[in-house]
C-alpha positions in Angstrom: 50.6 319.2 -5.3 46.8 319.4 -5.5 44.6 316.4 -5.1 42.4 315.5 -7.9 39.3 316.3 -5.9 40.7 319.7 -5.0 41.5 320.4 -8.6 38.1 319.4 -9.8 36.4 321.6 -7.2 37.8 324.6 -9.2 35.5 323.7 -12.1 32.0 325.1 -11.7 28.8 324.9 -13.7 26.2 327.6 -13.0 22.9 327.7 -14.9 22.7 331.0 -16.8 26.4 331.6 -16.7 28.2 330.9 -20.0 25.2 328.8 -21.1 25.8 326.4 -18.2 29.1 325.4 -19.6 31.9 324.4 -17.2 33.9 327.4 -16.0 36.8 328.1 -13.7 36.0 329.0 -10.1 32.7 330.7 -11.0 34.4 333.1 -13.3 33.4 333.6 -16.9 36.4 331.7 -18.2 35.2 328.5 -19.7 37.2 325.3 -19.5 36.9 325.0 -23.3 38.6 328.4 -23.7 41.6 327.2 -21.8 41.7 323.8 -23.5 41.5 325.4 -27.0 44.4 327.8 -26.1 46.5 324.8 -25.0 45.6 323.0 -28.2 46.7 326.0 -30.2 50.1 325.8 -28.5 49.6 328.8 -26.2 51.9 328.2 -23.3 50.6 328.0 -19.7 52.7 331.1 -18.9 51.0 333.0 -21.7 47.5 331.9 -20.5 48.3 333.0 -16.9 49.6 336.4 -18.2 46.4 336.9 -20.3 44.1 335.9 -17.5 45.7 337.4 -14.3 42.9 335.9 -12.1 43.8 332.4 -13.1 46.3 330.2 -11.2 48.3 327.3 -12.4 46.0 324.9 -10.6 43.1 326.2 -12.7 44.8 325.1 -15.9 45.6 321.8 -14.3 42.0 321.5 -13.3 40.9 322.0 -16.9 43.2 319.3 -18.1 42.0 316.9 -15.4 38.3 317.7 -16.1 38.9 317.0 -19.8 40.7 313.7 -19.0 37.8 312.6 -16.8 35.2 313.5 -19.5 37.0 311.4 -22.1 37.6 308.3 -20.0 35.0 306.0 -21.4 35.2 302.2 -20.8 35.9 300.2 -23.9 33.3 297.6 -24.6 34.7 294.3 -25.9 32.8 291.3 -27.1 
């Protein structure tokens, strides 16, 4: 199994590529594209078939990236 750091290293942000949005391994496949497909109930197997350059760890990296971006501390009084 991949470590979290190893998975997150698959997510790249390059100025001028896809508007600077997070992509997978420098390719023009945006993290949001993969997340939206998963939200639309497209299976991981289907995604991997549609994008032959992707690997399972890339999809896992997208999920981990999204999880980290939404982990906000809750402020309590």
